[in-house]
All heavy atoms as a GROMACS GRO file, in nm:
protein
  632
    1MET      N    1   0.085  -0.117   0.000
    1MET     CA    2   0.000   0.000   0.000
    1MET      C    3   0.090   0.122   0.000
    1MET      O    4   0.183   0.132   0.078
    1MET     CB    5  -0.088  -0.001   0.124
    1MET     CG    6  -0.176   0.118   0.134
    1MET     SD    7  -0.283   0.101   0.276
    1MET     CE    8  -0.324   0.270   0.295
    2THR      N    9   0.062   0.218  -0.087
    2THR     CA   10   0.143   0.338  -0.098
    2THR      C   11   0.065   0.458  -0.048
    2THR      O   12  -0.049   0.479  -0.087
    2THR     CB   13   0.186   0.362  -0.244
    2THR    OG1   14   0.257   0.248  -0.289
    2THR    CG2   15   0.274   0.484  -0.256
    3GLY      N   16   0.128   0.537   0.042
    3GLY     CA   17   0.068   0.662   0.088
    3GLY      C   18   0.108   0.773  -0.008
    3GLY      O   19   0.218   0.772  -0.061
    4TRP      N   20   0.019   0.868  -0.029
    4TRP     CA   21   0.042   0.971  -0.129
    4TRP      C   22   0.043   1.110  -0.070
    4TRP      O   23  -0.033   1.142   0.019
    4TRP     CB   24  -0.066   0.964  -0.237
    4TRP     CG   25  -0.048   0.846  -0.324
    4TRP    CD1   26  -0.095   0.720  -0.302
    4TRP    CD2   27   0.026   0.840  -0.445
    4TRP    NE1   28  -0.056   0.636  -0.403
    4TRP    CE2   29   0.019   0.708  -0.493
    4TRP    CE3   30   0.098   0.933  -0.518
    4TRP    CZ2   31   0.081   0.667  -0.610
    4TRP    CZ3   32   0.159   0.894  -0.635
    4TRP    CH2   33   0.151   0.762  -0.680
    5ASP      N   34   0.132   1.195  -0.125
    5ASP     CA   35   0.132   1.338  -0.102
    5ASP      C   36   0.037   1.392  -0.209
    5ASP      O   37   0.074   1.404  -0.325
    5ASP     CB   38   0.273   1.394  -0.119
    5ASP     CG   39   0.277   1.545  -0.125
    5ASP    OD1   40   0.177   1.611  -0.092
    5ASP    OD2   41   0.382   1.599  -0.164
    6VAL      N   42  -0.089   1.417  -0.171
    6VAL     CA   43  -0.192   1.451  -0.270
    6VAL      C   44  -0.159   1.580  -0.346
    6VAL      O   45  -0.161   1.580  -0.469
    6VAL     CB   46  -0.332   1.457  -0.204
    6VAL    CG1   47  -0.436   1.502  -0.305
    6VAL    CG2   48  -0.367   1.321  -0.147
    7PRO      N   49  -0.127   1.692  -0.277
    7PRO     CA   50  -0.097   1.812  -0.354
    7PRO      C   51   0.023   1.795  -0.448
    7PRO      O   52   0.024   1.846  -0.559
    7PRO     CB   53  -0.067   1.919  -0.248
    7PRO     CG   54  -0.129   1.868  -0.124
    7PRO     CD   55  -0.125   1.718  -0.133
    8GLY      N   56   0.125   1.720  -0.404
    8GLY     CA   57   0.244   1.700  -0.486
    8GLY      C   58   0.230   1.588  -0.586
    8GLY      O   59   0.317   1.567  -0.670
    9ARG      N   60   0.121   1.509  -0.573
    9ARG     CA   61   0.095   1.396  -0.661
    9ARG      C   62   0.215   1.301  -0.670
    9ARG      O   63   0.255   1.259  -0.778
    9ARG     CB   64   0.055   1.443  -0.800
    9ARG     CG   65  -0.073   1.520  -0.799
    9ARG     CD   66  -0.114   1.560  -0.935
    9ARG     NE   67  -0.240   1.632  -0.926
    9ARG     CZ   68  -0.308   1.673  -1.028
    9ARG    NH1   69  -0.264   1.651  -1.149
    9ARG    NH2   70  -0.420   1.737  -1.012
   10ALA      N   71   0.268   1.267  -0.552
   10ALA     CA   72   0.385   1.179  -0.548
   10ALA      C   73   0.371   1.081  -0.432
   10ALA      O   74   0.311   1.114  -0.330
   10ALA     CB   75   0.512   1.262  -0.530
   11PRO      N   76   0.426   0.960  -0.446
   11PRO     CA   77   0.421   0.866  -0.334
   11PRO      C   78   0.502   0.918  -0.217
   11PRO      O   79   0.608   0.977  -0.236
   11PRO     CB   80   0.483   0.738  -0.391
   11PRO     CG   81   0.537   0.772  -0.524
   11PRO     CD   82   0.491   0.906  -0.564
   12LYS      N   83   0.451   0.898  -0.097
   12LYS     CA   84   0.518   0.946   0.024
   12LYS      C   85   0.576   0.831   0.105
   12LYS      O   86   0.681   0.844   0.165
   12LYS     CB   87   0.417   1.024   0.108
   12LYS     CG   88   0.478   1.109   0.212
   12LYS     CD   89   0.378   1.208   0.263
   12LYS     CE   90   0.446   1.297   0.362
   12LYS     NZ   91   0.404   1.430   0.362
   13ALA      N   92   0.508   0.718   0.108
   13ALA     CA   93   0.556   0.602   0.184
   13ALA      C   94   0.488   0.477   0.131
   13ALA      O   95   0.379   0.484   0.076
   13ALA     CB   96   0.524   0.619   0.332
   14THR      N   97   0.554   0.363   0.149
   14THR     CA   98   0.496   0.236   0.110
   14THR      C   99   0.495   0.144   0.231
   14THR      O  100   0.597   0.126   0.296
   14THR     CB  101   0.578   0.172  -0.004
   14THR    OG1  102   0.576   0.260  -0.116
   14THR    CG2  103   0.518   0.038  -0.045
   15LEU      N  104   0.378   0.090   0.261
   15LEU     CA  105   0.365  -0.008   0.369
   15LEU      C  106   0.358  -0.145   0.303
   15LEU      O  107   0.272  -0.172   0.221
   15LEU     CB  108   0.236   0.018   0.449
   15LEU     CG  109   0.227   0.156   0.515
   15LEU    CD1  110   0.089   0.173   0.580
   15LEU    CD2  111   0.337   0.174   0.617
   16ARG      N  112   0.452  -0.230   0.339
   16ARG     CA  113   0.460  -0.363   0.277
   16ARG      C  114   0.409  -0.468   0.375
   16ARG      O  115   0.431  -0.459   0.493
   16ARG     CB  116   0.603  -0.393   0.239
   16ARG     CG  117   0.658  -0.292   0.142
   16ARG     CD  118   0.788  -0.338   0.081
   16ARG     NE  119   0.851  -0.233   0.005
   16ARG     CZ  120   0.815  -0.194  -0.117
   16ARG    NH1  121   0.715  -0.252  -0.177
   16ARG    NH2  122   0.880  -0.098  -0.180
   17GLY      N  123   0.340  -0.567   0.322
   17GLY     CA  124   0.290  -0.674   0.407
   17GLY      C  125   0.180  -0.754   0.341
   17GLY      O  126   0.177  -0.876   0.351
   18HIS      N  127   0.089  -0.687   0.273
   18HIS     CA  128  -0.017  -0.759   0.201
   18HIS      C  129   0.041  -0.816   0.072
   18HIS      O  130   0.130  -0.759   0.010
   18HIS     CB  131  -0.132  -0.664   0.165
   18HIS     CG  132  -0.209  -0.615   0.282
   18HIS    ND1  133  -0.284  -0.697   0.362
   18HIS    CD2  134  -0.226  -0.490   0.332
   18HIS    CE1  135  -0.343  -0.626   0.457
   18HIS    NE2  136  -0.308  -0.500   0.441
   19THR      N  137  -0.013  -0.929   0.030
   19THR     CA  138   0.029  -0.986  -0.099
   19THR      C  139  -0.073  -0.959  -0.208
   19THR      O  140  -0.048  -0.984  -0.325
   19THR     CB  141   0.053  -1.138  -0.088
   19THR    OG1  142  -0.068  -1.200  -0.042
   19THR    CG2  143   0.167  -1.168   0.008
   20GLY      N  144  -0.189  -0.906  -0.170
   20GLY     CA  145  -0.293  -0.868  -0.266
   20GLY      C  146  -0.319  -0.719  -0.258
   20GLY      O  147  -0.264  -0.649  -0.173
   21ARG      N  148  -0.404  -0.671  -0.345
   21ARG     CA  149  -0.439  -0.529  -0.346
   21ARG      C  150  -0.516  -0.492  -0.220
   21ARG      O  151  -0.597  -0.570  -0.171
   21ARG     CB  152  -0.523  -0.496  -0.468
   21ARG     CG  153  -0.448  -0.515  -0.596
   21ARG     CD  154  -0.532  -0.473  -0.711
   21ARG     NE  155  -0.491  -0.336  -0.739
   21ARG     CZ  156  -0.531  -0.267  -0.843
   21ARG    NH1  157  -0.615  -0.320  -0.927
   21ARG    NH2  158  -0.489  -0.145  -0.862
   22VAL      N  159  -0.490  -0.373  -0.168
   22VAL     CA  160  -0.563  -0.323  -0.051
   22VAL      C  161  -0.701  -0.280  -0.096
   22VAL      O  162  -0.716  -0.204  -0.191
   22VAL     CB  163  -0.487  -0.208   0.016
   22VAL    CG1  164  -0.569  -0.143   0.125
   22VAL    CG2  165  -0.354  -0.258   0.072
   23GLN      N  166  -0.803  -0.331  -0.028
   23GLN     CA  167  -0.942  -0.298  -0.061
   23GLN      C  168  -0.994  -0.179   0.020
   23GLN      O  169  -1.077  -0.104  -0.027
   23GLN     CB  170  -1.032  -0.418  -0.035
   23GLN     CG  171  -1.009  -0.530  -0.132
   23GLN     CD  172  -1.098  -0.647  -0.101
   23GLN    OE1  173  -1.070  -0.723  -0.010
   23GLN    NE2  174  -1.207  -0.660  -0.174
   24ASP      N  175  -0.946  -0.166   0.144
   24ASP     CA  176  -0.996  -0.060   0.229
   24ASP      C  177  -0.890  -0.021   0.330
   24ASP      O  178  -0.808  -0.105   0.371
   24ASP     CB  179  -1.122  -0.107   0.302
   24ASP     CG  180  -1.210   0.008   0.350
   24ASP    OD1  181  -1.173   0.125   0.326
   24ASP    OD2  182  -1.314  -0.020   0.411
   25ALA      N  183  -0.892   0.104   0.370
   25ALA     CA  184  -0.799   0.155   0.472
   25ALA      C  185  -0.877   0.251   0.562
   25ALA      O  186  -0.956   0.331   0.513
   25ALA     CB  187  -0.683   0.227   0.408
   26VAL      N  188  -0.854   0.240   0.694
   26VAL     CA  189  -0.926   0.323   0.790
   26VAL      C  190  -0.829   0.370   0.898
   26VAL      O  191  -0.757   0.289   0.956
   26VAL     CB  192  -1.041   0.243   0.857
   26VAL    CG1  193  -1.110   0.327   0.963
   26VAL    CG2  194  -1.139   0.195   0.754
   27PHE      N  195  -0.829   0.501   0.926
   27PHE     CA  196  -0.756   0.555   1.041
   27PHE      C  197  -0.850   0.550   1.160
   27PHE      O  198  -0.967   0.587   1.148
   27PHE     CB  199  -0.714   0.700   1.016
   27PHE     CG  200  -0.602   0.714   0.919
   27PHE    CD1  201  -0.626   0.746   0.788
   27PHE    CD2  202  -0.471   0.694   0.960
   27PHE    CE1  203  -0.523   0.759   0.697
   27PHE    CE2  204  -0.367   0.706   0.870
   27PHE     CZ  205  -0.393   0.739   0.739
   28ASP      N  206  -0.798   0.506   1.276
   28ASP     CA  207  -0.889   0.495   1.391
   28ASP      C  208  -0.874   0.609   1.490
   28ASP      O  209  -0.931   0.606   1.597
   28ASP     CB  210  -0.876   0.360   1.459
   28ASP     CG  211  -0.744   0.341   1.531
   28ASP    OD1  212  -0.664   0.436   1.538
   28ASP    OD2  213  -0.722   0.231   1.582
   29GLY      N  214  -0.798   0.713   1.457
   29GLY     CA  215  -0.791   0.831   1.542
   29GLY      C  216  -0.681   0.831   1.645
   29GLY      O  217  -0.658   0.930   1.711
   30ASP      N  218  -0.610   0.720   1.662
   30ASP     CA  219  -0.499   0.719   1.759
   30ASP      C  220  -0.368   0.680   1.690
   30ASP      O  221  -0.291   0.602   1.742
   30ASP     CB  222  -0.530   0.627   1.877
   30ASP     CG  223  -0.533   0.480   1.840
   30ASP    OD1  224  -0.532   0.449   1.719
   30ASP    OD2  225  -0.534   0.396   1.931
   31ASP      N  226  -0.342   0.737   1.574
   31ASP     CA  227  -0.220   0.710   1.497
   31ASP      C  228  -0.208   0.565   1.456
   31ASP      O  229  -0.099   0.509   1.452
   31ASP     CB  230  -0.094   0.753   1.575
   31ASP     CG  231  -0.087   0.904   1.592
   31ASP    OD1  232  -0.124   0.976   1.498
   31ASP    OD2  233  -0.045   0.950   1.700
   32THR      N  234  -0.320   0.502   1.425
   32THR     CA  235  -0.320   0.364   1.378
   32THR      C  236  -0.399   0.357   1.248
   32THR      O  237  -0.506   0.416   1.236
   32THR     CB  238  -0.383   0.270   1.482
   32THR    OG1  239  -0.313   0.285   1.606
   32THR    CG2  240  -0.375   0.126   1.439
   33LEU      N  241  -0.345   0.283   1.152
   33LEU     CA  242  -0.410   0.261   1.024
   33LEU      C  243  -0.442   0.112   1.014
   33LEU      O  244  -0.357   0.028   1.043
   33LEU     CB  245  -0.317   0.302   0.910
   33LEU     CG  246  -0.359   0.268   0.768
   33LEU    CD1  247  -0.481   0.350   0.728
   33LEU    CD2  248  -0.244   0.292   0.671
   34HIS      N  249  -0.565   0.080   0.974
   34HIS     CA  250  -0.607  -0.059   0.953
   34HIS      C  251  -0.630  -0.077   0.803
   34HIS      O  252  -0.694   0.007   0.740
   34HIS     CB  253  -0.735  -0.090   1.029
   34HIS     CG  254  -0.724  -0.068   1.176
   34HIS    ND1  255  -0.672  -0.162   1.261
   34HIS    CD2  256  -0.756   0.039   1.252
   34HIS    CE1  257  -0.674  -0.114   1.384
   34HIS    NE2  258  -0.724   0.008   1.380
   35THR      N  259  -0.578  -0.186   0.747
   35THR     CA  260  -0.598  -0.214   0.605
   35THR      C  261  -0.650  -0.357   0.587
   35THR      O  262  -0.616  -0.447   0.663
   35THR     CB  263  -0.467  -0.197   0.525
   35THR    OG1  264  -0.366  -0.281   0.580
   35THR    CG2  265  -0.420  -0.053   0.526
   36VAL      N  266  -0.733  -0.374   0.484
   36VAL     CA  267  -0.787  -0.504   0.447
   36VAL      C  268  -0.750  -0.526   0.302
   36VAL      O  269  -0.764  -0.437   0.218
   36VAL     CB  270  -0.940  -0.510   0.465
   36VAL    CG1  271  -0.995  -0.643   0.421
   36VAL    CG2  272  -0.977  -0.481   0.609
   37SER      N  273  -0.705  -0.650   0.271
   37SER     CA  274  -0.655  -0.679   0.137
   37SER      C  275  -0.733  -0.792   0.072
   37SER      O  276  -0.798  -0.872   0.138
   37SER     CB  277  -0.507  -0.719   0.148
   37SER     OG  278  -0.460  -0.769   0.026
   38ARG      N  279  -0.719  -0.799  -0.060
   38ARG     CA  280  -0.779  -0.909  -0.135
   38ARG      C  281  -0.714  -1.043  -0.102
   38ARG      O  282  -0.767  -1.148  -0.136
   38ARG     CB  283  -0.768  -0.884  -0.285
   38ARG     CG  284  -0.862  -0.776  -0.331
   38ARG     CD  285  -0.863  -0.767  -0.479
   38ARG     NE  286  -0.959  -0.665  -0.520
   38ARG     CZ  287  -0.983  -0.633  -0.642
   38ARG    NH1  288  -0.918  -0.693  -0.741
   38ARG    NH2  289  -1.071  -0.540  -0.671
   39ASP      N  290  -0.597  -1.040  -0.036
   39ASP     CA  291  -0.533  -1.166   0.002
   39ASP      C  292  -0.599  -1.226   0.128
   39ASP      O  293  -0.556  -1.329   0.177
   39ASP     CB  294  -0.383  -1.147   0.022
   39ASP     CG  295  -0.346  -1.055   0.136
   39ASP    OD1  296  -0.432  -1.020   0.219
   39ASP    OD2  297  -0.228  -1.014   0.143
   40GLY      N  298  -0.702  -1.158   0.180
   40GLY     CA  299  -0.775  -1.209   0.296
   40GLY      C  300  -0.716  -1.169   0.429
   40GLY      O  301  -0.759  -1.220   0.533
   41THR      N  302  -0.620  -1.078   0.431
   41THR     CA  303  -0.558  -1.036   0.557
   41THR      C  304  -0.602  -0.897   0.597
   41THR      O  305  -0.638  -0.814   0.514
   41THR     CB  306  -0.404  -1.039   0.548
   41THR    OG1  307  -0.360  -0.949   0.447
   41THR    CG2  308  -0.354  -1.179   0.518
   42TRP      N  309  -0.594  -0.873   0.728
   42TRP     CA  310  -0.620  -0.742   0.787
   42TRP      C  311  -0.493  -0.707   0.861
   42TRP      O  312  -0.442  -0.786   0.940
   42TRP     CB  313  -0.739  -0.753   0.880
   42TRP     CG  314  -0.761  -0.636   0.972
   42TRP    CD1  315  -0.698  -0.515   0.971
   42TRP    CD2  316  -0.853  -0.629   1.080
   42TRP    NE1  317  -0.745  -0.434   1.069
   42TRP    CE2  318  -0.840  -0.503   1.139
   42TRP    CE3  319  -0.943  -0.718   1.134
   42TRP    CZ2  320  -0.915  -0.462   1.248
   42TRP    CZ3  321  -1.018  -0.677   1.243
   42TRP    CH2  322  -1.005  -0.550   1.297
   43ARG      N  323  -0.440  -0.589   0.837
   43ARG     CA  324  -0.318  -0.546   0.905
   43ARG      C  325  -0.342  -0.417   0.980
   43ARG      O  326  -0.422  -0.334   0.940
   43ARG     CB  327  -0.204  -0.528   0.805
   43ARG     CG  328  -0.163  -0.659   0.743
   43ARG     CD  329  -0.028  -0.646   0.677
   43ARG     NE  330   0.016  -0.775   0.630
   43ARG     CZ  331   0.099  -0.855   0.693
   43ARG    NH1  332   0.149  -0.820   0.809
   43ARG    NH2  333   0.135  -0.969   0.642
   44THR      N  334  -0.269  -0.402   1.089
   44THR     CA  335  -0.274  -0.281   1.170
   44THR      C  336  -0.135  -0.219   1.167
   44THR      O  337  -0.036  -0.287   1.194
   44THR     CB  338  -0.316  -0.313   1.314
   44THR    OG1  339  -0.445  -0.375   1.312
   44THR    CG2  340  -0.322  -0.189   1.400
   45TRP      N  341  -0.129  -0.090   1.134
   45TRP     CA  342  -0.003  -0.018   1.120
   45TRP      C  343   0.002   0.093   1.225
   45TRP      O  344  -0.083   0.180   1.227
   45TRP     CB  345   0.008   0.044   0.981
   45TRP     CG  346  -0.025  -0.050   0.870
   45TRP    CD1  347  -0.148  -0.073   0.815
   45TRP    CD2  348   0.066  -0.133   0.799
   45TRP    NE1  349  -0.139  -0.166   0.716
   45TRP    CE2  350  -0.008  -0.204   0.702
   45TRP    CE3  351   0.204  -0.155   0.805
   45TRP    CZ2  352   0.050  -0.294   0.614
   45TRP    CZ3  353   0.261  -0.244   0.718
   45TRP    CH2  354   0.185  -0.313   0.624
   46GLY      N  355   0.104   0.090   1.312
   46GLY     CA  356   0.124   0.198   1.409
   46GLY      C  357   0.193   0.315   1.341
   46GLY      O  358   0.302   0.299   1.286
   47LEU      N  359   0.131   0.432   1.343
   47LEU     CA  360   0.185   0.547   1.272
   47LEU      C  361   0.232   0.659   1.364
   47LEU      O  362   0.268   0.765   1.317
   47LEU     CB  363   0.079   0.601   1.175
   47LEU     CG  364   0.027   0.501   1.073
   47LEU    CD1  365  -0.082   0.565   0.988
   47LEU    CD2  366   0.139   0.447   0.986
   48ASP      N  367   0.231   0.635   1.496
   48ASP     CA  368   0.280   0.736   1.589
   48ASP      C  369   0.427   0.762   1.559
   48ASP      O  370   0.509   0.669   1.562
   48ASP     CB  371   0.262   0.688   1.732
   48ASP     CG  372   0.329   0.780   1.832
   48ASP    OD1  373   0.297   0.900   1.832
   48ASP    OD2  374   0.414   0.731   1.910
   49PRO      N  375   0.466   0.886   1.527
   49PRO     CA  376   0.605   0.912   1.487
   49PRO      C  377   0.708   0.871   1.591
   49PRO      O  378   0.815   0.822   1.557
   49PRO     CB  379   0.609   1.062   1.463
   49PRO     CG  380   0.471   1.112   1.472
   49PRO     CD  381   0.383   1.002   1.523
   50HIS      N  382   0.677   0.886   1.718
   50HIS     CA  383   0.772   0.848   1.823
   50HIS      C  384   0.789   0.696   1.829
   50HIS      O  385   0.898   0.644   1.847
   50HIS     CB  386   0.728   0.904   1.958
   50HIS     CG  387   0.720   1.052   1.960
   50HIS    ND1  388   0.830   1.133   1.954
   50HIS    CD2  389   0.613   1.135   1.961
   50HIS    CE1  390   0.793   1.260   1.954
   50HIS    NE2  391   0.662   1.263   1.958
   51ARG      N  392   0.679   0.624   1.812
   51ARG     CA  393   0.684   0.477   1.812
   51ARG      C  394   0.758   0.426   1.689
   51ARG      O  395   0.839   0.334   1.697
   51ARG     CB  396   0.541   0.422   1.816
   51ARG     CG  397   0.529   0.296   1.894
   51ARG     CD  398   0.387   0.255   1.918
   51ARG     NE  399   0.299   0.279   1.804
   51ARG     CZ  400   0.168   0.279   1.812
   51ARG    NH1  401   0.107   0.258   1.924
   51ARG    NH2  402   0.094   0.301   1.705
   52VAL      N  403   0.732   0.488   1.574
   52VAL     CA  404   0.802   0.449   1.451
   52VAL      C  405   0.951   0.476   1.465
   52VAL      O  406   1.034   0.391   1.431
   52VAL     CB  407   0.742   0.522   1.328
   52VAL    CG1  408   0.826   0.498   1.205
   52VAL    CG2  409   0.598   0.479   1.305
   53ALA      N  410   0.988   0.593   1.516
   53ALA     CA  411   1.130   0.627   1.534
   53ALA      C  412   1.198   0.528   1.629
   53ALA      O  413   1.309   0.483   1.602
   53ALA     CB  414   1.144   0.770   1.586
   54ALA      N  415   1.132   0.493   1.738
   54ALA     CA  416   1.190   0.397   1.832
   54ALA      C  417   1.210   0.261   1.766
   54ALA      O  418   1.312   0.195   1.787
   54ALA     CB  419   1.101   0.384   1.955
   55HIS      N  420   1.116   0.220   1.681
   55HIS     CA  421   1.127   0.093   1.610
   55HIS      C  422   1.247   0.095   1.515
   55HIS      O  423   1.328   0.003   1.512
   55HIS     CB  424   0.998   0.065   1.534
   55HIS     CG  425   1.002  -0.059   1.452
   55HIS    ND1  426   0.991  -0.185   1.507
   55HIS    CD2  427   1.018  -0.078   1.319
   55HIS    CE1  428   0.998  -0.275   1.412
   55HIS    NE2  429   1.014  -0.212   1.296
   56VAL      N  430   1.259   0.202   1.438
   56VAL     CA  431   1.370   0.214   1.343
   56VAL      C  432   1.503   0.222   1.417
   56VAL      O  433   1.599   0.154   1.382
   56VAL     CB  434   1.350   0.337   1.251
   56VAL    CG1  435   1.475   0.364   1.169
   56VAL    CG2  436   1.230   0.317   1.162
   57CYS      N  437   1.508   0.303   1.522
   57CYS     CA  438   1.634   0.321   1.596
   57CYS      C  439   1.679   0.192   1.662
   57CYS      O  440   1.798   0.171   1.682
   57CYS     CB  441   1.617   0.430   1.701
   57CYS     SG  442   1.606   0.595   1.629
   58GLY      N  443   1.585   0.106   1.696
   58GLY     CA  444   1.620  -0.022   1.756
   58GLY      C  445   1.675  -0.123   1.657
   58GLY      O  446   1.728  -0.226   1.695
   59ARG      N  447   1.662  -0.094   1.527
   59ARG     CA  448   1.703  -0.189   1.424
   59ARG      C  449   1.826  -0.148   1.344
   59ARG      O  450   1.884  -0.229   1.275
   59ARG     CB  451   1.588  -0.214   1.328
   59ARG     CG  452   1.472  -0.284   1.394
   59ARG     CD  453   1.359  -0.305   1.297
   59ARG     NE  454   1.248  -0.371   1.358
   59ARG     CZ  455   1.233  -0.503   1.363
   59ARG    NH1  456   1.319  -0.582   1.308
   59ARG    NH2  457   1.128  -0.556   1.423
   60ILE      N  458   1.862  -0.020   1.347
   60ILE     CA  459   1.977   0.024   1.268
   60ILE      C  460   2.078   0.092   1.360
   60ILE      O  461   2.041   0.159   1.455
   60ILE     CB  462   1.936   0.120   1.154
   60ILE    CG1  463   1.868   0.245   1.209
   60ILE    CG2  464   1.849   0.050   1.052
   60ILE    CD1  465   1.844   0.352   1.105
   61PRO      N  466   2.206   0.078   1.330
   61PRO     CA  467   2.307   0.144   1.412
   61PRO      C  468   2.313   0.293   1.380
   61PRO      O  469   2.274   0.336   1.271
   61PRO     CB  470   2.437   0.074   1.370
   61PRO     CG  471   2.411   0.028   1.230
   61PRO     CD  472   2.264  -0.004   1.224
   62PRO      N  473   2.363   0.374   1.474
   62PRO     CA  474   2.376   0.517   1.446
   62PRO      C  475   2.485   0.539   1.341
   62PRO      O  476   2.577   0.458   1.327
   62PRO     CB  477   2.418   0.576   1.581
   62PRO     CG  478   2.477   0.463   1.657
   62PRO     CD  479   2.408   0.338   1.608
   63PRO      N  480   2.475   0.649   1.267
   63PRO     CA  481   2.577   0.676   1.166
   63PRO      C  482   2.710   0.715   1.229
   63PRO      O  483   2.713   0.772   1.338
   63PRO     CB  484   2.519   0.794   1.087
   63PRO     CG  485   2.430   0.864   1.186
   63PRO     CD  486   2.374   0.754   1.273
   64ALA      N  487   2.819   0.684   1.162
   64ALA     CA  488   2.951   0.726   1.207
   64ALA      C  489   2.960   0.878   1.194
   64ALA      O  490   2.897   0.938   1.107
   64ALA     CB  491   3.059   0.659   1.124
   65ARG      N  492   3.040   0.941   1.278
   65ARG     CA  493   3.054   1.087   1.276
   65ARG      C  494   3.096   1.139   1.138
   65ARG      O  495   3.041   1.237   1.088
   65ARG     CB  496   3.152   1.134   1.382
   65ARG     CG  497   3.166   1.287   1.386
   65ARG     CD  498   3.265   1.332   1.493
   65ARG     NE  499   3.216   1.308   1.625
   65ARG     CZ  500   3.138   1.391   1.695
   65ARG    NH1  501   3.097   1.503   1.640
   65ARG    NH2  502   3.100   1.362   1.816
   66ALA      N  503   3.192   1.073   1.074
   66ALA     CA  504   3.240   1.118   0.942
   66ALA      C  505   3.127   1.113   0.839
   66ALA      O  506   3.112   1.205   0.757
   66ALA     CB  507   3.357   1.033   0.896
   67TYR      N  508   3.046   1.008   0.843
   67TYR     CA  509   2.934   0.996   0.750
   67TYR      C  510   2.832   1.106   0.779
   67TYR      O  511   2.781   1.170   0.688
   67TYR     CB  512   2.870   0.858   0.761
   67TYR     CG  513   2.751   0.839   0.671
   67TYR    CD1  514   2.767   0.828   0.533
   67TYR    CD2  515   2.623   0.833   0.723
   67TYR    CE1  516   2.658   0.811   0.449
   67TYR    CE2  517   2.513   0.816   0.640
   67TYR     CZ  518   2.532   0.805   0.503
   67TYR     OH  519   2.424   0.789   0.420
   68TRP      N  520   2.801   1.129   0.907
   68TRP     CA  521   2.706   1.232   0.946
   68TRP      C  522   2.750   1.369   0.893
   68TRP      O  523   2.671   1.444   0.838
   68TRP     CB  524   2.694   1.236   1.098
   68TRP     CG  525   2.601   1.342   1.150
   68TRP    CD1  526   2.632   1.471   1.178
   68TRP    CD2  527   2.462   1.327   1.178
   68TRP    NE1  528   2.521   1.537   1.222
   68TRP    CE2  529   2.416   1.451   1.223
   68TRP    CE3  530   2.374   1.220   1.169
   68TRP    CZ2  531   2.284   1.472   1.260
   68TRP    CZ3  532   2.243   1.240   1.206
   68TRP    CH2  533   2.199   1.365   1.251
   69GLU      N  534   2.878   1.400   0.912
   69GLU     CA  535   2.929   1.531   0.868
   69GLU      C  536   2.924   1.545   0.716
   69GLU      O  537   2.907   1.655   0.664
   69GLU     CB  538   3.069   1.553   0.921
   69GLU     CG  539   3.068   1.573   1.072
   69GLU     CD  540   3.205   1.573   1.136
   69GLU    OE1  541   3.305   1.550   1.065
   69GLU    OE2  542   3.210   1.595   1.258
   70ARG      N  543   2.932   1.432   0.644
   70ARG     CA  544   2.925   1.436   0.498
   70ARG      C  545   2.781   1.455   0.451
   70ARG      O  546   2.755   1.529   0.356
   70ARG     CB  547   2.982   1.308   0.438
   70ARG     CG  548   2.996   1.312   0.288
   70ARG     CD  549   3.067   1.192   0.238
   70ARG     NE  550   3.010   1.074   0.301
   70ARG     CZ  551   2.996   0.957   0.243
   70ARG    NH1  552   3.037   0.939   0.122
   70ARG    NH2  553   2.943   0.855   0.306
   71ILE      N  554   2.684   1.388   0.515
   71ILE     CA  555   2.545   1.398   0.468
   71ILE      C  556   2.467   1.512   0.531
   71ILE      O  557   2.364   1.553   0.478
   71ILE     CB  558   2.468   1.265   0.490
   71ILE    CG1  559   2.454   1.235   0.639
   71ILE    CG2  560   2.533   1.152   0.415
   71ILE    CD1  561   2.355   1.127   0.672
   72ALA      N  562   2.514   1.564   0.645
   72ALA     CA  563   2.444   1.672   0.714
   72ALA      C  564   2.542   1.779   0.760
   72ALA      O  565   2.553   1.807   0.879
   72ALA     CB  566   2.366   1.615   0.832
   73PRO      N  567   2.615   1.840   0.667
   73PRO     CA  568   2.715   1.939   0.706
   73PRO      C  569   2.651   2.055   0.782
   73PRO      O  570   2.544   2.103   0.744
   73PRO     CB  571   2.776   1.985   0.574
   73PRO     CG  572   2.678   1.947   0.469
   73PRO     CD  573   2.603   1.829   0.522
   74GLY      N  574   2.716   2.096   0.890
   74GLY     CA  575   2.666   2.207   0.969
   74GLY      C  576   2.559   2.169   1.070
   74GLY      O  577   2.515   2.252   1.148
   75THR      N  578   2.517   2.043   1.071
   75THR     CA  579   2.418   1.995   1.166
   75THR      C  580   2.490   1.923   1.279
   75THR      O  581   2.576   1.839   1.252
   75THR     CB  582   2.320   1.896   1.098
   75THR    OG1  583   2.264   1.961   0.984
   75THR    CG2  584   2.210   1.852   1.192
   76PRO      N  585   2.459   1.957   1.404
   76PRO     CA  586   2.528   1.891   1.514
   76PRO      C  587   2.513   1.738   1.508
   76PRO      O  588   2.404   1.687   1.480
   76PRO     CB  589   2.458   1.945   1.639
   76PRO     CG  590   2.398   2.075   1.596
   76PRO     CD  591   2.363   2.057   1.450
   77TYR      N  592   2.622   1.668   1.535
   77TYR     CA  593   2.624   1.521   1.531
   77TYR      C  594   2.539   1.466   1.644
   77TYR      O  595   2.544   1.513   1.757
   77TYR     CB  596   2.767   1.471   1.543
   77TYR     CG  597   2.777   1.320   1.550
   77TYR    CD1  598   2.748   1.243   1.439
   77TYR    CD2  599   2.817   1.256   1.667
   77TYR    CE1  600   2.759   1.105   1.443
   77TYR    CE2  601   2.827   1.118   1.673
   77TYR     CZ  602   2.799   1.044   1.561
   77TYR     OH  603   2.809   0.906   1.565
   78ARG      N  604   2.462   1.363   1.614
   78ARG     CA  605   2.383   1.291   1.713
   78ARG      C  606   2.423   1.145   1.708
   78ARG      O  607   2.408   1.081   1.605
   78ARG     CB  608   2.234   1.306   1.684
   78ARG     CG  609   2.184   1.446   1.707
   78ARG     CD  610   2.039   1.461   1.674
   78ARG     NE  611   1.959   1.360   1.742
   78ARG     CZ  612   1.834   1.331   1.710
   78ARG    NH1  613   1.775   1.395   1.612
   78ARG    NH2  614   1.768   1.240   1.775
   79ASP      N  615   2.472   1.094   1.818
   79ASP     CA  616   2.513   0.954   1.825
   79ASP      C  617   2.392   0.868   1.860
   79ASP      O  618   2.363   0.846   1.976
   79ASP     CB  619   2.623   0.937   1.929
   79ASP     CG  620   2.677   0.795   1.933
   79ASP    OD1  621   2.648   0.718   1.840
   79ASP    OD2  622   2.746   0.761   2.029
   80GLY      N  623   2.322   0.824   1.758
   80GLY     CA  624   2.205   0.741   1.779
   80GLY      C  625   2.078   0.821   1.796
   80GLY      O  626   2.074   0.941   1.774
   81CYS      N  627   1.975   0.752   1.835
   81CYS     CA  628   1.842   0.814   1.846
   81CYS      C  629   1.827   0.878   1.980
   81CYS      O  630   1.746   0.946   2.015
   81CYS     CB  631   1.735   0.708   1.824
   81CYS     SG  632   1.743   0.639   1.656
   0.00000   0.00000   0.00000
């Protein structure tokens, strides 16, 4: 399922997990998205930015200082999340 930037008419994010086309998607008001697919599955996606960041930070190592300075010049270095 691909999320869209409607005014920019461009994909913003892709949620992977269903093997069939998504038939319906519903936000439940607490940063959660529910999707139902033609593959017969229902998925729940946590969209709280803090929860997503914690999930990502728990899976990838922090960037090395030299790499950080190359990709974010002038931005203070942050060792991890």
